[in-house]
C-alpha positions, -999 to 999 in steps of 0.1 A, spaced: -460 175 411 -432 200 411 -395 190 407 -388 203 442 -415 182 458 -404 151 438 -368 157 450 -379 160 487 -398 127 483 -368 110 468 -346 123 496 -368 108 522 -372 75 502 -334 70 499 -330 77 537 -358 53 546 -344 25 524 -311 27 542 -325 33 577 -345 1 574 -377 17 588 -365 29 621 -359 65 610 -322 67 618 -289 55 603 -262 37 622 -226 41 610 -228 10 588 -261 21 572 -247 56 566 -216 41 550 -237 20 527 -259 50 518 -228 71 509 -211 44 490 -243 35 471 -257 70 464 -225 91 462 -202 65 447 -178 66 476 -156 35 481 -157 17 514 -133 -8 528 -98 8 528 -83 25 559 -85 61 546 -122 57 536 -131 41 569 -114 69 588 -132 94 566 -166 77 572 -159 78 610 -153 116 608 -184 121 586 -206 101 609 -193 120 640 -198 153 622 -234 144 612 -244 130 645 -250 165 660 -269 153 690 -243 125 697 -271 99 698 -250 73 680 -273 76 650 -279 100 621 -315 111 621 -333 125 590 -328 162 600 -290 156 604 -289 138 570 -308 166 553 -282 191 565 -255 170 550 -273 166 517 -279 204 516 -242 210 521 -234 185 493 -258 202 470 -241 236 476 -207 221 470 -218 202 438 -237 232 425 -206 254 421 
């Protein structure tokens, strides 16, 4: 299997683990994903405000959840930022 296919599978696996099987992340699940996978620290006021902004920015359809397609857009943007 190619590295790219493996990476796509891992991307979906991580999302699914945090989405708890319903295919979408609420704000608490997204916060846990970001703190676990990206090493962000949760709990302080600044971080909570940042998480609120990130969640609102990712929830493009304003459903109150971050779906996989919205999450992938975020991961792609992070990959571009980290790749420089």
